[in-house]
PDB file of N, CA, C and O in Angstrom:
ATOM      1  N   MET A   1     -21.252 -17.698  22.155  1.00  0.00           N
ATOM      2  CA  MET A   1     -20.365 -18.355  21.110  1.00  0.00           C
ATOM      3  C   MET A   1     -19.058 -18.678  21.843  1.00  0.00           C
ATOM      4  O   MET A   1     -18.518 -17.947  22.673  1.00  0.00           O
ATOM      5  N   LYS A   2     -18.637 -19.838  21.433  1.00  0.00           N
ATOM      6  CA  LYS A   2     -17.361 -20.354  22.067  1.00  0.00           C
ATOM      7  C   LYS A   2     -16.112 -19.890  21.458  1.00  0.00           C
ATOM      8  O   LYS A   2     -15.956 -20.170  20.270  1.00  0.00           O
ATOM      9  N   ASN A   3     -15.297 -19.305  21.995  1.00  0.00           N
ATOM     10  CA  ASN A   3     -13.945 -18.789  21.551  1.00  0.00           C
ATOM     11  C   ASN A   3     -12.960 -20.042  21.378  1.00  0.00           C
ATOM     12  O   ASN A   3     -12.974 -20.998  22.153  1.00  0.00           O
ATOM     13  N   VAL A   4     -12.134 -19.936  20.317  1.00  0.00           N
ATOM     14  CA  VAL A   4     -11.064 -20.926  20.127  1.00  0.00           C
ATOM     15  C   VAL A   4      -9.619 -20.179  20.085  1.00  0.00           C
ATOM     16  O   VAL A   4      -9.538 -19.025  19.663  1.00  0.00           O
ATOM     17  N   ASN A   5      -8.662 -20.787  20.473  1.00  0.00           N
ATOM     18  CA  ASN A   5      -7.229 -20.301  20.113  1.00  0.00           C
ATOM     19  C   ASN A   5      -6.883 -20.591  18.824  1.00  0.00           C
ATOM     20  O   ASN A   5      -7.175 -21.647  18.262  1.00  0.00           O
ATOM     21  N   VAL A   6      -6.119 -19.466  18.214  1.00  0.00           N
ATOM     22  CA  VAL A   6      -5.480 -19.626  16.802  1.00  0.00           C
ATOM     23  C   VAL A   6      -4.022 -19.317  17.075  1.00  0.00           C
ATOM     24  O   VAL A   6      -3.757 -18.304  17.723  1.00  0.00           O
ATOM     25  N   THR A   7      -3.160 -20.023  16.681  1.00  0.00           N
ATOM     26  CA  THR A   7      -1.601 -19.779  16.589  1.00  0.00           C
ATOM     27  C   THR A   7      -1.112 -19.324  15.318  1.00  0.00           C
ATOM     28  O   THR A   7      -1.218 -20.077  14.350  1.00  0.00           O
ATOM     29  N   LEU A   8      -0.590 -18.187  15.193  1.00  0.00           N
ATOM     30  CA  LEU A   8      -0.108 -17.583  13.884  1.00  0.00           C
ATOM     31  C   LEU A   8       1.501 -17.309  14.206  1.00  0.00           C
ATOM     32  O   LEU A   8       2.002 -17.014  15.290  1.00  0.00           O
ATOM     33  N   ARG A   9       2.128 -17.495  12.962  1.00  0.00           N
ATOM     34  CA  ARG A   9       3.511 -17.309  12.986  1.00  0.00           C
ATOM     35  C   ARG A   9       3.786 -15.832  12.143  1.00  0.00           C
ATOM     36  O   ARG A   9       3.373 -15.646  10.998  1.00  0.00           O
ATOM     37  N   VAL A  10       4.452 -14.967  12.823  1.00  0.00           N
ATOM     38  CA  VAL A  10       4.503 -13.617  12.253  1.00  0.00           C
ATOM     39  C   VAL A  10       5.854 -13.109  12.412  1.00  0.00           C
ATOM     40  O   VAL A  10       6.443 -13.353  13.465  1.00  0.00           O
ATOM     41  N   ASP A  11       6.381 -12.478  11.560  1.00  0.00           N
ATOM     42  CA  ASP A  11       7.715 -11.853  11.637  1.00  0.00           C
ATOM     43  C   ASP A  11       7.548 -10.896  12.993  1.00  0.00           C
ATOM     44  O   ASP A  11       6.498 -10.307  13.250  1.00  0.00           O
ATOM     45  N   GLU A  12       8.703 -10.836  13.790  1.00  0.00           N
ATOM     46  CA  GLU A  12       8.621 -10.205  15.075  1.00  0.00           C
ATOM     47  C   GLU A  12       8.529  -8.572  14.743  1.00  0.00           C
ATOM     48  O   GLU A  12       7.800  -7.883  15.458  1.00  0.00           O
ATOM     49  N   ASP A  13       9.217  -8.009  13.735  1.00  0.00           N
ATOM     50  CA  ASP A  13       9.090  -6.596  13.548  1.00  0.00           C
ATOM     51  C   ASP A  13       7.805  -6.284  12.996  1.00  0.00           C
ATOM     52  O   ASP A  13       7.244  -5.238  13.319  1.00  0.00           O
ATOM     53  N   LEU A  14       7.222  -7.193  12.094  1.00  0.00           N
ATOM     54  CA  LEU A  14       6.030  -6.730  11.627  1.00  0.00           C
ATOM     55  C   LEU A  14       4.880  -6.798  12.800  1.00  0.00           C
ATOM     56  O   LEU A  14       3.973  -5.965  12.791  1.00  0.00           O
ATOM     57  N   LYS A  15       4.939  -7.688  13.680  1.00  0.00           N
ATOM     58  CA  LYS A  15       4.129  -7.784  14.793  1.00  0.00           C
ATOM     59  C   LYS A  15       4.263  -6.643  15.675  1.00  0.00           C
ATOM     60  O   LYS A  15       3.250  -6.199  16.215  1.00  0.00           O
ATOM     61  N   LYS A  16       5.291  -6.166  15.864  1.00  0.00           N
ATOM     62  CA  LYS A  16       5.587  -4.960  16.725  1.00  0.00           C
ATOM     63  C   LYS A  16       4.875  -3.703  16.116  1.00  0.00           C
ATOM     64  O   LYS A  16       4.235  -2.905  16.801  1.00  0.00           O
ATOM     65  N   GLN A  17       5.062  -3.600  14.671  1.00  0.00           N
ATOM     66  CA  GLN A  17       4.456  -2.323  13.938  1.00  0.00           C
ATOM     67  C   GLN A  17       2.847  -2.671  14.037  1.00  0.00           C
ATOM     68  O   GLN A  17       2.094  -1.719  14.246  1.00  0.00           O
ATOM     69  N   ALA A  18       2.372  -3.787  13.917  1.00  0.00           N
ATOM     70  CA  ALA A  18       0.962  -3.958  13.714  1.00  0.00           C
ATOM     71  C   ALA A  18       0.342  -3.584  15.154  1.00  0.00           C
ATOM     72  O   ALA A  18      -0.661  -2.890  15.320  1.00  0.00           O
ATOM     73  N   ASP A  19       1.167  -4.204  16.216  1.00  0.00           N
ATOM     74  CA  ASP A  19       0.632  -3.897  17.740  1.00  0.00           C
ATOM     75  C   ASP A  19       0.554  -2.269  17.863  1.00  0.00           C
ATOM     76  O   ASP A  19      -0.410  -1.783  18.457  1.00  0.00           O
ATOM     77  N   ALA A  20       1.600  -1.391  17.285  1.00  0.00           N
ATOM     78  CA  ALA A  20       1.669  -0.039  17.559  1.00  0.00           C
ATOM     79  C   ALA A  20       0.434   0.544  16.815  1.00  0.00           C
ATOM     80  O   ALA A  20      -0.351   1.312  17.371  1.00  0.00           O
ATOM     81  N   LEU A  21       0.312   0.154  15.580  1.00  0.00           N
ATOM     82  CA  LEU A  21      -0.721   0.644  14.830  1.00  0.00           C
ATOM     83  C   LEU A  21      -2.149   0.457  15.381  1.00  0.00           C
ATOM     84  O   LEU A  21      -2.920   1.415  15.444  1.00  0.00           O
ATOM     85  N   PHE A  22      -2.471  -0.697  15.752  1.00  0.00           N
ATOM     86  CA  PHE A  22      -3.691  -1.158  16.262  1.00  0.00           C
ATOM     87  C   PHE A  22      -3.935  -0.557  17.643  1.00  0.00           C
ATOM     88  O   PHE A  22      -5.073  -0.286  18.028  1.00  0.00           O
ATOM     89  N   SER A  23      -2.958  -0.375  18.301  1.00  0.00           N
ATOM     90  CA  SER A  23      -2.969   0.340  19.746  1.00  0.00           C
ATOM     91  C   SER A  23      -3.375   1.914  19.591  1.00  0.00           C
ATOM     92  O   SER A  23      -4.032   2.527  20.432  1.00  0.00           O
ATOM     93  N   GLU A  24      -2.919   2.414  18.485  1.00  0.00           N
ATOM     94  CA  GLU A  24      -3.322   3.879  18.112  1.00  0.00           C
ATOM     95  C   GLU A  24      -4.701   3.925  17.625  1.00  0.00           C
ATOM     96  O   GLU A  24      -5.363   4.960  17.695  1.00  0.00           O
ATOM     97  N   LEU A  25      -5.158   2.823  17.128  1.00  0.00           N
ATOM     98  CA  LEU A  25      -6.609   2.731  16.750  1.00  0.00           C
ATOM     99  C   LEU A  25      -7.490   2.266  17.922  1.00  0.00           C
ATOM    100  O   LEU A  25      -8.704   2.156  17.747  1.00  0.00           O
ATOM    101  N   GLY A  26      -7.014   2.030  18.929  1.00  0.00           N
ATOM    102  CA  GLY A  26      -7.883   1.678  20.070  1.00  0.00           C
ATOM    103  C   GLY A  26      -8.046   0.063  20.185  1.00  0.00           C
ATOM    104  O   GLY A  26      -9.001  -0.382  20.822  1.00  0.00           O
ATOM    105  N   MET A  27      -7.235  -0.699  19.648  1.00  0.00           N
ATOM    106  CA  MET A  27      -7.606  -2.098  19.577  1.00  0.00           C
ATOM    107  C   MET A  27      -6.307  -3.019  19.767  1.00  0.00           C
ATOM    108  O   MET A  27      -5.189  -2.514  19.671  1.00  0.00           O
ATOM    109  N   ASN A  28      -6.478  -4.337  20.031  1.00  0.00           N
ATOM    110  CA  ASN A  28      -5.202  -5.030  20.107  1.00  0.00           C
ATOM    111  C   ASN A  28      -5.261  -6.021  18.854  1.00  0.00           C
ATOM    112  O   ASN A  28      -6.261  -6.021  18.138  1.00  0.00           O
ATOM    113  N   LEU A  29      -4.341  -6.736  18.637  1.00  0.00           N
ATOM    114  CA  LEU A  29      -4.128  -7.499  17.396  1.00  0.00           C
ATOM    115  C   LEU A  29      -5.214  -8.495  17.287  1.00  0.00           C
ATOM    116  O   LEU A  29      -5.670  -8.721  16.167  1.00  0.00           O
ATOM    117  N   THR A  30      -5.716  -9.164  18.393  1.00  0.00           N
ATOM    118  CA  THR A  30      -6.749 -10.073  18.480  1.00  0.00           C
ATOM    119  C   THR A  30      -8.111  -9.360  17.695  1.00  0.00           C
ATOM    120  O   THR A  30      -8.723  -9.900  16.774  1.00  0.00           O
ATOM    121  N   THR A  31      -8.381  -8.226  18.195  1.00  0.00           N
ATOM    122  CA  THR A  31      -9.481  -7.579  17.689  1.00  0.00           C
ATOM    123  C   THR A  31      -9.301  -7.241  16.272  1.00  0.00           C
ATOM    124  O   THR A  31     -10.297  -7.328  15.554  1.00  0.00           O
ATOM    125  N   ALA A  32      -8.162  -6.860  15.746  1.00  0.00           N
ATOM    126  CA  ALA A  32      -7.886  -6.569  14.454  1.00  0.00           C
ATOM    127  C   ALA A  32      -8.063  -7.823  13.690  1.00  0.00           C
ATOM    128  O   ALA A  32      -8.648  -7.775  12.608  1.00  0.00           O
ATOM    129  N   PHE A  33      -7.637  -8.875  14.129  1.00  0.00           N
ATOM    130  CA  PHE A  33      -7.741 -10.116  13.340  1.00  0.00           C
ATOM    131  C   PHE A  33      -9.152 -10.641  13.392  1.00  0.00           C
ATOM    132  O   PHE A  33      -9.520 -11.291  12.414  1.00  0.00           O
ATOM    133  N   ASN A  34      -9.931 -10.474  14.305  1.00  0.00           N
ATOM    134  CA  ASN A  34     -11.422 -10.687  14.239  1.00  0.00           C
ATOM    135  C   ASN A  34     -12.169  -9.914  13.225  1.00  0.00           C
ATOM    136  O   ASN A  34     -13.069 -10.399  12.539  1.00  0.00           O
ATOM    137  N   ILE A  35     -11.713  -8.557  13.152  1.00  0.00           N
ATOM    138  CA  ILE A  35     -12.414  -7.666  12.288  1.00  0.00           C
ATOM    139  C   ILE A  35     -11.938  -8.132  10.867  1.00  0.00           C
ATOM    140  O   ILE A  35     -12.764  -8.047   9.958  1.00  0.00           O
ATOM    141  N   PHE A  36     -10.761  -8.586  10.605  1.00  0.00           N
ATOM    142  CA  PHE A  36     -10.316  -9.083   9.268  1.00  0.00           C
ATOM    143  C   PHE A  36     -11.150 -10.195   8.969  1.00  0.00           C
ATOM    144  O   PHE A  36     -11.774 -10.142   7.909  1.00  0.00           O
ATOM    145  N   LEU A  37     -11.298 -11.335   9.803  1.00  0.00           N
ATOM    146  CA  LEU A  37     -11.973 -12.437   9.579  1.00  0.00           C
ATOM    147  C   LEU A  37     -13.736 -12.027   9.477  1.00  0.00           C
ATOM    148  O   LEU A  37     -14.423 -12.504   8.574  1.00  0.00           O
ATOM    149  N   ARG A  38     -14.121 -11.403  10.180  1.00  0.00           N
ATOM    150  CA  ARG A  38     -15.628 -10.911   9.788  1.00  0.00           C
ATOM    151  C   ARG A  38     -15.743 -10.307   8.619  1.00  0.00           C
ATOM    152  O   ARG A  38     -16.728 -10.554   7.923  1.00  0.00           O
ATOM    153  N   GLN A  39     -14.973  -9.600   8.281  1.00  0.00           N
ATOM    154  CA  GLN A  39     -15.131  -8.679   7.115  1.00  0.00           C
ATOM    155  C   GLN A  39     -14.972  -9.664   5.883  1.00  0.00           C
ATOM    156  O   GLN A  39     -15.688  -9.586   4.885  1.00  0.00           O
ATOM    157  N   SER A  40     -14.017 -10.549   6.041  1.00  0.00           N
ATOM    158  CA  SER A  40     -13.710 -11.528   4.920  1.00  0.00           C
ATOM    159  C   SER A  40     -14.904 -12.565   4.732  1.00  0.00           C
ATOM    160  O   SER A  40     -15.134 -13.025   3.613  1.00  0.00           O
ATOM    161  N   VAL A  41     -15.692 -12.942   5.890  1.00  0.00           N
ATOM    162  CA  VAL A  41     -16.864 -13.763   5.856  1.00  0.00           C
ATOM    163  C   VAL A  41     -17.940 -12.863   5.145  1.00  0.00           C
ATOM    164  O   VAL A  41     -18.530 -13.270   4.144  1.00  0.00           O
ATOM    165  N   ARG A  42     -18.144 -11.789   5.622  1.00  0.00           N
ATOM    166  CA  ARG A  42     -19.157 -10.921   5.175  1.00  0.00           C
ATOM    167  C   ARG A  42     -19.099 -10.700   3.682  1.00  0.00           C
ATOM    168  O   ARG A  42     -20.138 -10.729   3.023  1.00  0.00           O
ATOM    169  N   GLU A  43     -17.874 -10.470   3.102  1.00  0.00           N
ATOM    170  CA  GLU A  43     -17.731 -10.048   1.781  1.00  0.00           C
ATOM    171  C   GLU A  43     -17.528 -11.351   0.849  1.00  0.00           C
ATOM    172  O   GLU A  43     -17.634 -11.295  -0.376  1.00  0.00           O
ATOM    173  N   GLN A  44     -17.224 -12.533   1.565  1.00  0.00           N
ATOM    174  CA  GLN A  44     -16.725 -13.710   0.855  1.00  0.00           C
ATOM    175  C   GLN A  44     -15.579 -13.681  -0.019  1.00  0.00           C
ATOM    176  O   GLN A  44     -15.442 -14.396  -1.012  1.00  0.00           O
ATOM    177  N   GLN A  45     -14.719 -12.772   0.425  1.00  0.00           N
ATOM    178  CA  GLN A  45     -13.339 -12.562  -0.158  1.00  0.00           C
ATOM    179  C   GLN A  45     -12.470 -11.809   0.871  1.00  0.00           C
ATOM    180  O   GLN A  45     -12.822 -11.296   1.933  1.00  0.00           O
ATOM    181  N   ILE A  46     -11.265 -11.864   0.308  1.00  0.00           N
ATOM    182  CA  ILE A  46     -10.208 -11.081   1.353  1.00  0.00           C
ATOM    183  C   ILE A  46     -10.636  -9.581   1.093  1.00  0.00           C
ATOM    184  O   ILE A  46     -10.764  -9.137  -0.049  1.00  0.00           O
ATOM    185  N   PRO A  47     -10.832  -8.888   2.153  1.00  0.00           N
ATOM    186  CA  PRO A  47     -11.363  -7.538   2.109  1.00  0.00           C
ATOM    187  C   PRO A  47     -10.427  -6.267   1.513  1.00  0.00           C
ATOM    188  O   PRO A  47     -10.653  -5.072   1.707  1.00  0.00           O
ATOM    189  N   PHE A  48      -9.427  -6.786   0.812  1.00  0.00           N
ATOM    190  CA  PHE A  48      -8.595  -5.893   0.098  1.00  0.00           C
ATOM    191  C   PHE A  48      -7.922  -6.596  -1.043  1.00  0.00           C
ATOM    192  O   PHE A  48      -7.705  -7.808  -1.045  1.00  0.00           O
ATOM    193  N   GLN A  49      -7.601  -5.770  -2.019  1.00  0.00           N
ATOM    194  CA  GLN A  49      -6.963  -6.323  -3.399  1.00  0.00           C
ATOM    195  C   GLN A  49      -5.657  -7.093  -2.918  1.00  0.00           C
ATOM    196  O   GLN A  49      -4.991  -6.585  -2.016  1.00  0.00           O
ATOM    197  N   VAL A  50      -5.302  -8.182  -3.430  1.00  0.00           N
ATOM    198  CA  VAL A  50      -4.190  -8.812  -3.181  1.00  0.00           C
ATOM    199  C   VAL A  50      -3.571  -9.017  -4.739  1.00  0.00           C
ATOM    200  O   VAL A  50      -4.215  -9.643  -5.581  1.00  0.00           O
ATOM    201  N   SER A  51      -2.510  -8.539  -4.975  1.00  0.00           N
ATOM    202  CA  SER A  51      -1.958  -8.590  -6.436  1.00  0.00           C
ATOM    203  C   SER A  51      -0.565  -8.486  -6.380  1.00  0.00           C
ATOM    204  O   SER A  51      -0.056  -8.184  -5.301  1.00  0.00           O
ATOM    205  N   LYS A  52       0.174  -8.694  -7.410  1.00  0.00           N
ATOM    206  CA  LYS A  52       1.518  -8.587  -7.697  1.00  0.00           C
ATOM    207  C   LYS A  52       1.809  -7.179  -7.898  1.00  0.00           C
ATOM    208  O   LYS A  52       0.971  -6.539  -8.534  1.00  0.00           O
ATOM    209  N   ASN A  53       2.788  -6.613  -7.496  1.00  0.00           N
ATOM    210  CA  ASN A  53       3.041  -5.173  -7.688  1.00  0.00           C
ATOM    211  C   ASN A  53       3.672  -4.949  -9.125  1.00  0.00           C
ATOM    212  O   ASN A  53       4.848  -4.617  -9.277  1.00  0.00           O
ATOM    213  N   ILE A  54       2.819  -5.153 -10.120  1.00  0.00           N
ATOM    214  CA  ILE A  54       3.209  -4.995 -11.448  1.00  0.00           C
ATOM    215  C   ILE A  54       2.550  -3.677 -11.937  1.00  0.00           C
ATOM    216  O   ILE A  54       1.358  -3.409 -11.788  1.00  0.00           O
ATOM    217  N   PRO A  55       3.571  -2.806 -12.601  1.00  0.00           N
ATOM    218  CA  PRO A  55       2.945  -1.373 -13.010  1.00  0.00           C
ATOM    219  C   PRO A  55       1.819  -1.731 -14.181  1.00  0.00           C
ATOM    220  O   PRO A  55       1.753  -2.745 -14.877  1.00  0.00           O
ATOM    221  N   ASN A  56       0.932  -0.525 -14.166  1.00  0.00           N
ATOM    222  CA  ASN A  56      -0.070  -0.739 -15.001  1.00  0.00           C
ATOM    223  C   ASN A  56       0.609  -0.183 -16.452  1.00  0.00           C
ATOM    224  O   ASN A  56       1.753   0.265 -16.513  1.00  0.00           O
ATOM    225  N   ALA A  57      -0.283  -0.293 -17.573  1.00  0.00           N
ATOM    226  CA  ALA A  57       0.101  -0.001 -18.917  1.00  0.00           C
ATOM    227  C   ALA A  57       0.730   1.489 -18.943  1.00  0.00           C
ATOM    228  O   ALA A  57       1.796   1.665 -19.533  1.00  0.00           O
ATOM    229  N   VAL A  58       0.176   2.382 -18.408  1.00  0.00           N
ATOM    230  CA  VAL A  58       0.539   3.767 -18.596  1.00  0.00           C
ATOM    231  C   VAL A  58       1.993   3.894 -17.682  1.00  0.00           C
ATOM    232  O   VAL A  58       2.893   4.637 -18.074  1.00  0.00           O
ATOM    233  N   THR A  59       2.097   3.241 -16.662  1.00  0.00           N
ATOM    234  CA  THR A  59       3.461   3.363 -15.892  1.00  0.00           C
ATOM    235  C   THR A  59       4.436   2.646 -16.757  1.00  0.00           C
ATOM    236  O   THR A  59       5.553   3.126 -16.951  1.00  0.00           O
ATOM    237  N   LEU A  60       4.059   1.508 -17.289  1.00  0.00           N
ATOM    238  CA  LEU A  60       5.018   0.820 -18.076  1.00  0.00           C
ATOM    239  C   LEU A  60       5.459   1.732 -19.294  1.00  0.00           C
ATOM    240  O   LEU A  60       6.646   1.866 -19.590  1.00  0.00           O
ATOM    241  N   ALA A  61       4.490   2.313 -19.941  1.00  0.00           N
ATOM    242  CA  ALA A  61       4.919   3.163 -21.117  1.00  0.00           C
ATOM    243  C   ALA A  61       5.854   4.270 -20.673  1.00  0.00           C
ATOM    244  O   ALA A  61       6.862   4.543 -21.325  1.00  0.00           O
ATOM    245  N   ALA A  62       5.532   4.874 -19.617  1.00  0.00           N
ATOM    246  CA  ALA A  62       6.315   6.030 -19.151  1.00  0.00           C
ATOM    247  C   ALA A  62       7.692   5.484 -18.828  1.00  0.00           C
ATOM    248  O   ALA A  62       8.634   6.223 -19.113  1.00  0.00           O
ATOM    249  N   MET A  63       7.971   4.256 -18.253  1.00  0.00           N
ATOM    250  CA  MET A  63       9.162   3.733 -17.804  1.00  0.00           C
ATOM    251  C   MET A  63       9.862   3.409 -19.084  1.00  0.00           C
ATOM    252  O   MET A  63      11.073   3.631 -19.071  1.00  0.00           O
ATOM    253  N   ASP A  64       9.390   2.964 -20.102  1.00  0.00           N
ATOM    254  CA  ASP A  64      10.007   2.668 -21.500  1.00  0.00           C
ATOM    255  C   ASP A  64      10.315   3.807 -22.100  1.00  0.00           C
ATOM    256  O   ASP A  64      11.347   3.813 -22.771  1.00  0.00           O
ATOM    257  N   ALA A  65       9.564   4.953 -22.015  1.00  0.00           N
ATOM    258  CA  ALA A  65      10.061   6.237 -22.790  1.00  0.00           C
ATOM    259  C   ALA A  65      11.076   6.845 -22.076  1.00  0.00           C
ATOM    260  O   ALA A  65      11.889   7.543 -22.683  1.00  0.00           O
ATOM    261  N   SER A  66      11.167   6.663 -20.692  1.00  0.00           N
ATOM    262  CA  SER A  66      12.257   7.303 -19.850  1.00  0.00           C
ATOM    263  C   SER A  66      13.517   6.573 -20.277  1.00  0.00           C
ATOM    264  O   SER A  66      14.523   7.236 -20.530  1.00  0.00           O
ATOM    265  N   GLU A  67      13.528   5.148 -20.381  1.00  0.00           N
ATOM    266  CA  GLU A  67      14.682   4.330 -20.618  1.00  0.00           C
ATOM    267  C   GLU A  67      15.211   4.753 -21.980  1.00  0.00           C
ATOM    268  O   GLU A  67      16.421   4.791 -22.204  1.00  0.00           O
ATOM    269  N   LYS A  68      14.207   5.101 -22.970  1.00  0.00           N
ATOM    270  CA  LYS A  68      14.720   5.596 -24.354  1.00  0.00           C
ATOM    271  C   LYS A  68      15.204   7.128 -24.461  1.00  0.00           C
ATOM    272  O   LYS A  68      15.736   7.615 -25.458  1.00  0.00           O
ATOM    273  N   GLY A  69      14.945   7.751 -23.346  1.00  0.00           N
ATOM    274  CA  GLY A  69      15.278   9.287 -23.339  1.00  0.00           C
ATOM    275  C   GLY A  69      14.155   9.988 -24.000  1.00  0.00           C
ATOM    276  O   GLY A  69      14.411  11.067 -24.534  1.00  0.00           O
ATOM    277  N   GLU A  70      12.992   9.546 -24.038  1.00  0.00           N
ATOM    278  CA  GLU A  70      12.027  10.318 -24.670  1.00  0.00           C
ATOM    279  C   GLU A  70      10.902  10.969 -23.620  1.00  0.00           C
ATOM    280  O   GLU A  70      10.631  10.422 -22.551  1.00  0.00           O
ATOM    281  N   ASP A  71      10.371  12.042 -24.010  1.00  0.00           N
ATOM    282  CA  ASP A  71       9.443  12.723 -23.243  1.00  0.00           C
ATOM    283  C   ASP A  71       9.937  13.221 -21.861  1.00  0.00           C
ATOM    284  O   ASP A  71       9.209  13.413 -20.886  1.00  0.00           O
ATOM    285  N   LEU A  72      11.250  13.398 -21.914  1.00  0.00           N
ATOM    286  CA  LEU A  72      11.886  13.941 -20.783  1.00  0.00           C
ATOM    287  C   LEU A  72      11.828  15.487 -20.570  1.00  0.00           C
ATOM    288  O   LEU A  72      11.902  16.256 -21.529  1.00  0.00           O
ATOM    289  N   TYR A  73      11.709  15.870 -19.419  1.00  0.00           N
ATOM    290  CA  TYR A  73      11.542  17.419 -19.253  1.00  0.00           C
ATOM    291  C   TYR A  73      12.468  17.754 -18.053  1.00  0.00           C
ATOM    292  O   TYR A  73      12.529  17.016 -17.070  1.00  0.00           O
ATOM    293  N   GLY A  74      13.248  18.997 -18.188  1.00  0.00           N
ATOM    294  CA  GLY A  74      14.324  19.366 -17.294  1.00  0.00           C
ATOM    295  C   GLY A  74      15.423  18.956 -17.585  1.00  0.00           C
ATOM    296  O   GLY A  74      15.564  18.367 -18.657  1.00  0.00           O
ATOM    297  N   PRO A  75      16.480  19.143 -16.743  1.00  0.00           N
ATOM    298  CA  PRO A  75      16.287  19.661 -15.353  1.00  0.00           C
ATOM    299  C   PRO A  75      16.150  21.169 -15.544  1.00  0.00           C
ATOM    300  O   PRO A  75      16.382  21.689 -16.635  1.00  0.00           O
ATOM    301  N   TYR A  76      15.772  21.859 -14.480  1.00  0.00           N
ATOM    302  CA  TYR A  76      15.314  23.276 -14.646  1.00  0.00           C
ATOM    303  C   TYR A  76      16.352  24.077 -13.682  1.00  0.00           C
ATOM    304  O   TYR A  76      16.818  23.628 -12.635  1.00  0.00           O
ATOM    305  N   ASP A  77      16.599  25.260 -14.206  1.00  0.00           N
ATOM    306  CA  ASP A  77      17.527  26.113 -13.534  1.00  0.00           C
ATOM    307  C   ASP A  77      17.021  26.794 -12.259  1.00  0.00           C
ATOM    308  O   ASP A  77      17.753  27.220 -11.366  1.00  0.00           O
ATOM    309  N   SER A  78      15.822  26.843 -12.277  1.00  0.00           N
ATOM    310  CA  SER A  78      15.170  27.620 -11.197  1.00  0.00           C
ATOM    311  C   SER A  78      13.802  26.934 -10.910  1.00  0.00           C
ATOM    312  O   SER A  78      13.305  26.183 -11.749  1.00  0.00           O
ATOM    313  N   VAL A  79      13.178  27.205  -9.684  1.00  0.00           N
ATOM    314  CA  VAL A  79      11.797  26.813  -9.296  1.00  0.00           C
ATOM    315  C   VAL A  79      10.797  27.594 -10.372  1.00  0.00           C
ATOM    316  O   VAL A  79       9.821  27.033 -10.871  1.00  0.00           O
ATOM    317  N   SER A  80      11.129  28.789 -10.621  1.00  0.00           N
ATOM    318  CA  SER A  80      10.295  29.522 -11.528  1.00  0.00           C
ATOM    319  C   SER A  80      10.133  28.849 -12.866  1.00  0.00           C
ATOM    320  O   SER A  80       9.048  28.730 -13.437  1.00  0.00           O
ATOM    321  N   ASP A  81      11.337  28.398 -13.346  1.00  0.00           N
ATOM    322  CA  ASP A  81      11.415  27.651 -14.724  1.00  0.00           C
ATOM    323  C   ASP A  81      10.579  26.360 -14.739  1.00  0.00           C
ATOM    324  O   ASP A  81      10.012  25.944 -15.749  1.00  0.00           O
ATOM    325  N   LEU A  82      10.546  25.709 -13.435  1.00  0.00           N
ATOM    326  CA  LEU A  82       9.880  24.476 -13.244  1.00  0.00           C
ATOM    327  C   LEU A  82       8.409  24.839 -13.323  1.00  0.00           C
ATOM    328  O   LEU A  82       7.677  24.224 -14.098  1.00  0.00           O
ATOM    329  N   MET A  83       7.923  25.867 -12.510  1.00  0.00           N
ATOM    330  CA  MET A  83       6.541  26.081 -12.372  1.00  0.00           C
ATOM    331  C   MET A  83       6.067  26.656 -13.771  1.00  0.00           C
ATOM    332  O   MET A  83       4.926  26.411 -14.164  1.00  0.00           O
ATOM    333  N   GLU A  84       6.832  27.322 -14.424  1.00  0.00           N
ATOM    334  CA  GLU A  84       6.386  27.754 -15.854  1.00  0.00           C
ATOM    335  C   GLU A  84       6.026  26.520 -16.624  1.00  0.00           C
ATOM    336  O   GLU A  84       4.977  26.440 -17.263  1.00  0.00           O
ATOM    337  N   ALA A  85       6.946  25.523 -16.551  1.00  0.00           N
ATOM    338  CA  ALA A  85       6.863  24.331 -17.452  1.00  0.00           C
ATOM    339  C   ALA A  85       5.540  23.577 -17.018  1.00  0.00           C
ATOM    340  O   ALA A  85       4.795  23.122 -17.886  1.00  0.00           O
ATOM    341  N   LEU A  86       5.261  23.453 -15.721  1.00  0.00           N
ATOM    342  CA  LEU A  86       4.256  22.752 -15.095  1.00  0.00           C
ATOM    343  C   LEU A  86       2.860  23.466 -15.520  1.00  0.00           C
ATOM    344  O   LEU A  86       1.885  22.769 -15.803  1.00  0.00           O
ATOM    345  N   ASN A  87       2.806  24.802 -15.551  1.00  0.00           N
ATOM    346  CA  ASN A  87       1.653  25.492 -15.864  1.00  0.00           C
ATOM    347  C   ASN A  87       1.284  25.772 -17.351  1.00  0.00           C
ATOM    348  O   ASN A  87       0.256  26.298 -17.777  1.00  0.00           O
ATOM    349  N   ALA A  88       2.479  25.249 -18.122  1.00  0.00           N
ATOM    350  CA  ALA A  88       2.154  25.329 -19.651  1.00  0.00           C
ATOM    351  C   ALA A  88       1.127  24.491 -20.113  1.00  0.00           C
ATOM    352  O   ALA A  88       0.813  24.497 -21.303  1.00  0.00           O
TER     353      ALA A  88
END
């Protein structure tokens, strides 16, 4: 199989972090990129979920209640008071 060169533009800090991570995993950036491509082709999709960071309905409801001052617990005067509330 013939190899081809691919040029990517990546933030310098991100590349350094990725190089460090992949090195700890025993591979280089090229190997990691090839793994990503192979898995994408195998699954016929990006091999992880890509989405906006939008809170789900439960989190949105909790945020709304918090802003309204509802369903708030604490502050607690001691760790034992906190533990008692958690175990209730």
